[in-house]
N, C-alpha and C positions, 0 to 999 in steps of 0.2 A: 745617549740618544740614538734611536734607530736610524740607520742610513736611509736616505730618501727612497732608494729602490725598494728596500724592505718595507718601508712605511706604505708605499704605493700598493705593494702586493697585499699587505694586511688590510688596507682600506677596500681594495677590490674584492678581497675574500669576504669581508663583512657585507659589502653591497650585494654580491651575488647570493650569499647565504640568505639575506633578508628578503630578496626578491624571488627566491626559488619557487615558493608556493604560488606566487602570482604567475610565473612563467608556466607552471603546471596547468593552471586554469586557462591558458591561452593557446595551447596546442593539444593535439590528440594524445594524451597519455592516460595511464590507468591508475585508479585509486579505489580504495574500498572503505566503507564505513560499516559500523555495527548497527544492526536492526535489533532492538531490544523488545522482546515480547512484553506486552503490558502486564502480564501476570508472572513474569520472571522475578526472582529475588533481586535482580539488578534494577528493576523498574521501581520508580517512586509510587506507582499504583499498587504495588504488591501489598497484600493484606495477610500478615502471618496468621491471623485468626481464621482465615478461610481454608478449607481443605482443597486439595487438587480437584476434586470432583465439583466442589462449589464453583471454582473458577471456570471449569468446563461448561457448566450449565449457564453461567453468566455469558460466556462467549457464544453459546448457542442462541441465547436471547438476542444478543447483538446482531447475529447473522440474520435473524428473522426481521428485526426492525430496520436493518440496513438495506434490505432489498428494495424498500420504497425509493431510495436514492437513485436506483438504476432503472426504474420502471419508465420506459419511454412514453407511455400514454399518460402518465401523471405529471410530467414536466415538459415544458417547452425548451427549445435550445437556449433561450435567453434566461431561463430560470432553472439551470441545471443543479443548483444547490438546494432546491426547495424542500426536499424531504430527507436530507441527510441527518442522521443522528450524530451530533458533533463529536462524541467520544466513542464512536463505534469502531474506530480503527484498531487493529491488533498489534501494531508495532510502533515503537518510538525511536526517535533519532536525536542525538546530541548535535547541536550546531552552535555557532557563535555569530553574533551580528554586531556591526559597528566598528569604529576605530577610535579608541581601543576596543577590542571585542568584549561583548557581554555574553556569557555562556547561558544557554537555555536548553530545555528539552521539549520537543513537540511531537505530536502524533503524525507519523508518516503515512500518507494516504494516497494510494493509486487511483482513488475515486474522486480526487479533488485537484484543482489546478492552482489557484492563487494561494501562495504561502502568506499567512498572516500571523502576527503576534500581538500581544498586549503592549501598549505604549503609554508613556507619560506625555502630557497630563491625562489622567484618567477621569473622564466625565462620569463613567459608570463601568467599572471593571469588576470582574469576578475575583474572588480572593485567590492569590497566587503565592506559592511558597517562595519561589526564586524571585530575585529582584526584577522589577518590571523595567523593560528597556526604556531609557530616556534619550530620545534622538538629539536633544540639545547637547549631550555630552559626547556625541560622535562627530568627528570631522568629515566623515564620508557620507553622512545622511543628506538626502536631497528630496524634497517633495516634488511631485510632477504636476505640470500645469494641465488645464483642461484641453489645451490644444496639442498636447504631446501625443505621440503615436500610441503608447500604451493605454492612455486614458480613452482615446477614441476607439481602441480595439476591445476594451474590457466591457462586457455586456452589463456587469454589475456596477459600473462607474456612475458617480454622481458629481455635480459641480456646484460650487458656491460662488458668492460674489467676489471672493478674493482670488478667483481663478486657480484655486488649488483643487486638484482632482481628488475626489473621495471614492470610496467603495462601500458597498452595502451587501453583506451576506446574511441571508435569512435561512433558518433551518426549520424542519417540519415540526419540531417540538416547541417552536416559538423562541428558541435561542437566536441570537444575532450577534454579528460583529460589524461595527461601523468605524471608519477612520479615514486616514489619508493614504492615497496611493503614492508610493515613494520608491526611491532606489537607494541601495545600501550595500556595503561589503558584507558578504556572507562567508563565513569560514567553517569548513567541515573538517572534523578531526579524523583524518584518514588512519585506518588500522594498518596500512601497508607502507605509507610514506609520511612525510611531514604534513602538517595541516595545509589544506588547499584553500586558497582565497579566491572568491568569486566576486569581483568588483561589479558595481552597478546592477545588482540583482533587483528586479522589480518585485515588491511585496506590499502587503497591507499593514499599515501601522495603526492598530486598532485602539481607539480612544473610548469606545463604548462597546463593551462585550458582556452580554448578560444571558443567563439561561442555565443549562445543565452542564456547562463546562466544569472540568475538575481542576482543583487547585494545584495539582502536580505538573500540569502541562501549560506551556506558555502560548500555545496556539497550534496551528496545523501546517505541516509541510506538504504542499501539493506535488504529487508525483504522477499526475494524470497526463493525458495526451494533448491537452489544450495549450494555447500560446503562452500562458503565464506559469506553467508548472516548472519546478526545478529542473527536471530532465529536459524539457523543451528549451528553456533558457540556456542550459549548458550547450545544447545543439552541436555545432561543428567542433566545439572543444573536446567533446567525447565521441565524435563521429556518429552521433545518434544512437549510441549503444550503451545499454546498462543491463544488469542481471542481478538476480538474488538467489540465495540458496537457504531454504528454511529448514531448520532442524526440527525433529519431532518434539512436540511439547510434552515433557515428562515432569513428574513432581520435583520441584526444587532444583531444576537444572539451572546452572549459572552460565552455560554457554550461550553465545549470541549468534543469531543468523547474520549473514553478510549481504551487503548490497554493493555491487561493483560497477564502476563507470569506465568508459573509454576502452582502452585495449584490454583491461582486466574484465570488462563486461562482455567480451566475445565468448560465445558458447559454440563449440565445434568439437569434432572428433568422434570416435567410435560410440555408437548408441545415440547420437544426437539426431533429432528429427525436427523439422520445421513446418509451421503452418502459417498461412497469410494473416496479417493484421488487416481487418476490414474497416474502411473509412465510412463512418456513419455519424449522424448527429445524436446527441452532442459529442463533440470531439474529445471531451474529457476522458471517456471510457475506452478501454481496450477490448475491441470486439473480435472474436474468433468464430469459426464455423464448426460446430459439432455435428457430425453426421450420424452418430449413434454410439451405443455402448454394447459391449459383449459381456455376458455373464457365462463364464466357461466357454463352450463352443456355440452358445446361442447368441446370435447377433440381433440386436434390437435397434430398429431405425428410429431416429429422433422424431418426436412428435411435439408440435407446439400446442399450447392451450387455446390458441385463438388463430385468427388469420395471419397474425404476425408470428414470427419465429417458427414458421413451419419447416418441415424437412426440406433441405436444399436451399433455404434462404441463407444468403451470406450474412455473417455476423449475428448468429442467433444466440450467442452466449458471451457474457463478459467475464474476462479473467481478472480477478481482484485479490490482492494480497491482504486486504483488510477484512474480508469475510471469512469466517472459520469454516462453515459448512459448504457443501455443494447444494445448490438449489436448482431443481429441474421442473419443467412444466408438469402439471399434475397428471396428465394422460401418460406422458412418457415415464414419469416416476412410478406410476402404477404398474406398467409393464416390467420395469426393472425390479421392483419389489417382488412381483409374482415370480419372476425367474429366480431370484435369490431364495425365496421360500421353497421352491422346488429343489434347489441344489443343496440346501443346508438341512441336514438331518436332525433338526431340533425344533421344539415348539416355541414360537415367538412369545415374548412377554407381552401381556396386555397392559395398557396404560402405564408405560414406564415413566418414572419420575423425571427422567432426563428430558422429556418432551420430544424425543426423537421417535420416528414412526416404526422402525423395525429393530427390535432388541431381542437378545437371547440371554437366558440365565445359564451360566457355565457349570453350576453345581459342583464346584471344586476342580473341574477339569483344567489342566494347565495349558492345554493347547486348544485353539479354536480354528477349525479348518474352514476357511472361506474359499469359495470358487474364485479363480482368477478373473479380474475385471479389466477390460481394455476400453480406453476412451478413444474413439475414432474421430479425430479432428481431420479436416481437409488436408490430405497429404501427410498426416502424421498419426501413427497409432501409438498410444501410450499404455504400456502394460503396468497397471497399478498394483502395488503390494497391499497387504492387509493394513499397513500403517496409513495408507492413503484412503482406505474405504471403510474401516471399522475402528471404533474407539472405545476403550474401557470407560464406562460412566460410573461404575462402582467397582469394588474389588472383585465382584463376581458377576457383573453384567456388561455385555458388550453390545454396541449399537452400530448400525449402518450410518455412516456420516454424510449421507445425502438425504434430502427431504424434498417434498413437493413445495414449490414456490407459491407463496400466497398471492403472487401476481404472475403475469405472463413471462416476466424476464428470467432467464436462466443465468446462474452465476457459477463460475468455476473458482471455488474458494481455496484457502491456504492449506487445509488438510490434504487435499488432493495434490497439492504442489510440493508437499514435504518430501525431502530427499530427492528433489529434482533441481538441477541448475537450470533456471528459467531465464532466457536471454531475450531482450527486446532490441530489435534493430529498427528504429523509426525511419531510417532512410531507405532500407530495403523493404520495409513494411512486413516484417516477419516476427514471429515468436518461436524460439527454439527451446526444446526440452531435452535434457540429458540426465539420465539416472545417475545420481551422485550421493555419496555419503556426506551430507552437509556438515556433520560434526568435524570433518577433517579439513574443511575449507578455511 
């Protein structure tokens, strides 16, 4: 029999080991999680019968449809989800929910706030490959009342006669998610430490989810700037800081991008430049101020397509990890495209099958010489590489990865963010960019 002193040490060791991840979630520490590209071989969305170029064209289509979500003239602050295409996000995240935890995979979306997943009992659920979360089997699940602060703060909340707060999310393609607003323990599988537990996380437990949702994902993880996003609910626990580093999307790559929180989410050092985050409605989106682009030595001032988003207006572009392409107001895009045509000594391809506006046939040339392009954000100049501005759409055709936005809203997408460590500080209200080889992160 073990001596009492040794037994006490053993019990304390077990206790502190089991509570370590809880402690991590309650003070400012750092942890990282994998962001899985939806078309990576690691993703359940991966279709081995598609070519790399098929996947790219699909991502381009998502970018165009997704812009409706960000158009400030088509939605009101109380209907910020109205035009989102629910499967438009580019990245997925593995999380677990409940006690004991149920593992699931969901779309990580910086353009959404409330995290929601499919829940039993299912009144009308889309087909899901992974087991659907059953709140009755979790000891930490709790529905929220209509008088609770989260219910009163959520613009999409609804109440029934049982005083259980509900939520209602509607999407532009007539997809929807309806269910109970609840709190639950969320567990994130950290790539740098033990799993991190986040108790009392407010989320949507969806009992009626129908539309174009895909069977491989259990729901949506909101990473936006609103009150109910994962990053906002983490709040002081991460010091308001998170970052990500997106690797170039190459054929059959199995490497994952990284998302970092807390002390690991700090971006600083040589080459780092910062620009202010601008507070605008809806608060879901992360707004920056783009002052112009330079093509080589030719600096082009930003032009808006309407009275909104004009040059000098604060918050004229949204930075979004879920949109693949850069979308610019049409007048401004025309100036940029004209400058590129002057600088590139090749004839553009007419009617490219990629759907992109400016493409070139390489005719067997191994190298494509593109002029340097600099994005001029307020207080921060970003020198973009060819990886950020051009993309191979066939084995012999390369295209400019920026297009004219079908609406007035400009979006800074994930191709332009590739190989930059992008850090958000929601307390200091800044976004910081640092050129980085993201494959080494």
